[in-house]
C-alpha positions as CSV (number, residue, x, y, z in Angstrom):
1,M,-3.7,34.4,6.3
2,T,-4.4,35.5,3.3
3,A,-5.7,33.2,0.5
4,R,-5.8,33.9,-3.1
5,T,-7.6,30.9,-3.7
6,R,-9.5,28.6,-2.1
7,A,-9.3,25.3,-2.5
8,P,-13.0,23.6,-2.3
9,H,-12.3,20.5,-3.6
10,T,-9.0,19.2,-1.1
11,R,-8.6,15.5,-1.0
12,A,-5.4,15.5,-0.1
13,V,-2.5,17.7,1.5
14,V,1.3,17.2,1.2
15,F,3.7,19.4,3.5
16,D,7.6,20.3,2.9
17,L,9.3,19.2,6.0
18,D,12.2,21.8,7.0
19,G,11.0,24.8,7.1
20,T,7.3,24.2,6.8
21,L,6.4,21.4,9.7
22,V,9.9,21.6,11.7
23,D,12.3,23.9,12.2
24,S,15.8,21.9,12.1
25,V,18.1,24.5,11.6
26,A,20.1,23.8,15.3
27,D,20.5,20.1,14.3
28,V,21.9,20.6,10.8
29,A,24.0,23.0,12.2
30,A,25.5,21.2,14.9
31,A,25.9,17.9,12.2
32,L,28.0,20.6,9.7
33,A,30.2,22.2,12.3
34,P,32.8,18.6,13.4
35,L,33.3,18.3,9.6
36,F,33.8,21.6,9.1
37,R,36.7,21.7,11.9
38,E,38.4,18.3,10.4
39,A,38.5,19.9,6.9
40,G,40.2,22.8,8.6
41,I,37.2,25.3,7.9
42,H,35.2,27.7,10.1
43,P,32.0,26.5,10.6
44,L,29.2,28.3,9.9
45,S,26.9,29.9,12.1
46,E,22.7,28.8,12.4
47,D,22.0,31.7,10.6
48,E,24.3,31.0,7.7
49,V,22.7,27.5,7.9
50,R,19.1,28.9,7.2
51,G,20.1,30.6,4.2
52,L,21.2,27.4,2.6
53,M,18.2,25.1,3.5
54,G,15.5,23.6,0.9
55,H,17.7,21.9,-1.1
56,G,19.0,18.3,0.4
57,A,22.4,17.1,1.9
58,P,24.6,17.9,-1.1
59,G,23.1,21.3,-2.3
60,L,23.2,21.9,1.7
61,V,27.3,21.2,1.3
62,R,28.3,22.9,-1.4
63,G,26.2,26.0,-0.5
64,A,28.1,25.6,3.0
65,L,31.8,25.1,1.2
66,R,31.0,28.4,-1.5
67,L,29.9,30.3,1.4
68,R,33.3,29.7,2.7
69,G,35.1,30.4,-0.3
70,C,36.5,26.6,-0.5
71,D,36.2,24.1,-3.4
72,P,32.9,22.3,-4.2
73,G,35.0,19.2,-5.4
74,R,35.0,18.3,-1.3
75,A,31.0,18.3,-1.2
76,V,31.1,14.3,-2.0
77,W,33.1,13.0,1.3
78,M,31.8,15.6,3.0
79,T,28.0,15.4,2.5
80,R,28.5,11.4,3.4
81,R,30.6,12.7,6.6
82,F,27.8,14.8,7.1
83,L,24.7,12.4,6.8
84,D,26.7,10.4,9.1
85,H,27.0,13.1,12.3
86,Y,23.4,13.8,11.1
87,A,21.9,10.5,11.4
88,A,23.6,10.4,15.2
89,A,20.9,12.9,16.4
90,P,18.7,14.3,13.6
91,A,15.8,15.8,16.6
92,A,18.2,16.5,19.2
93,R,17.5,20.5,19.3
94,T,14.6,20.0,16.5
95,T,11.0,21.5,16.9
96,A,7.4,21.5,15.4
97,Y,6.1,24.6,14.5
98,P,3.4,25.8,16.9
99,G,0.2,24.2,16.0
100,A,1.8,22.0,12.9
101,V,1.3,18.9,15.0
102,E,-2.6,19.4,15.8
103,A,-3.1,20.7,12.0
104,V,-1.8,17.6,10.5
105,A,-3.8,15.3,13.0
106,A,-6.8,17.7,12.5
107,L,-6.8,16.7,8.5
108,T,-6.2,13.2,9.0
109,E,-9.1,12.6,11.7
110,A,-11.1,14.3,9.2
111,G,-10.7,11.8,6.7
112,I,-7.6,13.8,4.4
113,P,-5.0,12.0,4.0
114,V,-1.6,13.8,4.7
115,G,2.1,13.0,3.1
116,V,5.6,14.7,3.1
117,C,7.7,15.6,0.2
118,T,11.3,16.7,1.4
119,N,14.9,16.8,-0.3
120,K,16.2,15.1,3.2
121,A,16.7,11.6,3.2
122,A,13.5,9.4,3.8
123,W,15.1,7.3,6.8
124,T,16.1,11.0,8.7
125,A,12.5,12.5,8.0
126,R,10.9,9.5,9.2
127,S,13.4,9.9,12.3
128,V,12.1,13.4,12.7
129,L,8.3,13.0,12.2
130,R,8.4,10.0,14.7
131,A,10.6,11.9,16.9
132,L,7.9,15.2,16.6
133,G,4.2,13.0,16.9
134,F,3.5,13.5,13.2
135,A,4.2,9.9,12.2
136,P,1.2,8.4,12.7
137,H,-0.6,11.1,11.0
138,V,1.4,10.7,7.5
139,G,0.1,8.3,5.3
140,A,3.1,9.0,2.6
141,L,6.6,10.3,2.6
142,V,9.2,10.7,-0.3
143,G,12.7,12.4,0.3
144,G,15.5,12.9,-1.6
145,D,16.9,9.7,-1.8
146,S,13.6,7.9,-2.6
147,G,14.2,7.2,-6.4
148,H,12.0,10.3,-8.0
149,G,14.7,13.0,-7.9
150,M,14.8,15.9,-5.6
151,K,13.1,18.9,-6.1
152,P,12.2,21.2,-7.8
153,D,11.6,18.3,-9.8
154,P,7.8,17.6,-9.7
155,E,8.4,13.7,-9.5
156,P,8.9,13.3,-5.6
157,L,6.1,15.4,-5.3
158,L,3.6,13.7,-7.8
159,A,5.1,10.2,-6.5
160,C,3.9,10.8,-2.9
161,I,0.8,12.2,-4.1
162,A,0.2,9.0,-5.9
163,A,1.0,7.0,-2.7
164,L,-2.0,8.6,-0.7
165,G,-4.0,7.4,-3.5
166,A,-5.0,11.2,-4.8
167,R,-4.9,13.0,-7.8
168,P,-2.8,16.5,-8.2
169,E,-5.5,18.7,-9.4
170,D,-7.1,17.6,-5.8
171,T,-4.3,18.2,-3.7
172,V,-2.5,21.1,-2.3
173,Y,1.3,21.5,-1.1
174,V,2.2,23.5,1.6
175,G,5.8,24.8,1.6
176,D,8.0,27.6,2.7
177,H,10.6,27.5,0.1
178,P,10.6,29.1,-3.5
179,V,11.9,25.8,-4.8
180,D,8.5,24.0,-3.1
181,I,6.3,26.3,-5.1
182,A,8.8,25.5,-8.1
183,T,8.0,21.9,-7.2
184,A,4.4,22.2,-7.1
185,R,3.7,24.7,-10.3
186,A,5.3,22.1,-12.4
187,A,3.7,18.8,-11.0
188,G,-0.2,21.1,-11.2
189,V,-0.8,21.3,-8.2
190,R,-2.0,24.0,-5.8
191,V,0.7,25.6,-3.5
192,L,0.2,27.6,0.0
193,A,3.5,28.8,1.4
194,V,4.4,29.6,5.3
195,P,5.8,32.8,5.6
196,F,8.1,31.2,8.8
197,G,10.5,29.0,7.0
198,Y,13.8,29.3,5.3
199,G,13.3,30.6,1.6
200,E,12.2,34.2,1.1
201,V,9.0,33.6,-0.7
202,D,7.4,35.9,-3.7
203,R,4.0,35.7,-1.7
204,R,2.2,36.5,-5.3
205,E,3.4,33.0,-6.6
206,A,1.8,30.7,-3.9
207,D,-2.2,30.1,-4.4
208,G,-2.2,31.7,-0.4
209,I,-0.5,32.4,2.4
210,V,-0.8,30.6,5.5
211,A,0.5,32.6,8.6
212,D,-0.4,30.2,11.5
213,Y,-1.2,27.0,11.6
214,A,-4.9,27.8,13.1
215,A,-5.8,29.2,9.5
216,L,-5.1,26.0,7.8
217,P,-8.4,24.2,7.3
218,E,-9.8,27.6,6.1
219,C,-7.1,28.2,4.1
220,L,-7.4,24.8,2.5
221,G,-11.8,25.3,2.4
222,L,-11.8,23.0,4.8
223,A,-12.7,25.0,7.8
224,E,-16.3,22.9,8.2
225,A,-14.7,19.6,7.9
226,V,-11.3,20.0,10.0
């Protein structure tokens, strides 16, 4: 763990979901494959899908079509079909990153409210959080369909912080993607990055790097509280 700036007055922590708390590539790829086969397009591998994560379902499908050299005009109906497939099994093979559930639970037990701000649809995000044991510890969830726009627009993050009863200057956002860093900067929120997710984060752009969830309290300046 390296940290450029500690956050001694952290009053709330908001996490990104995919690539930060959970690895969901296997389920996303599995949901994408049948609709590509139906359209006569060779499905993407999990590694290819991993490189497209972070922009919500519409961005994922558009990126997948571009990767296969296909007309992005198909993206609207294919996104609807993708969401139907994904809704059937959003957490069949999705796993929490090591120590993530325990870290979130420890924050709430220490009186630090926790939120999740993701470009994933809120209803699928809620299913994943519930299936993997995060749900009891999450006080606010804002997804890409929650009416606040999508990251890197700062509004979804600001809405999540407000729902927790916190202020941007007292909040830390934890993410894995350049989109997360851009969102936090636009919202005036400190940001920590995890290096094990889907985005290639420039470590110089974040306020700190959390290489292991066991180090999160220290990086937040909460080592004694959590």
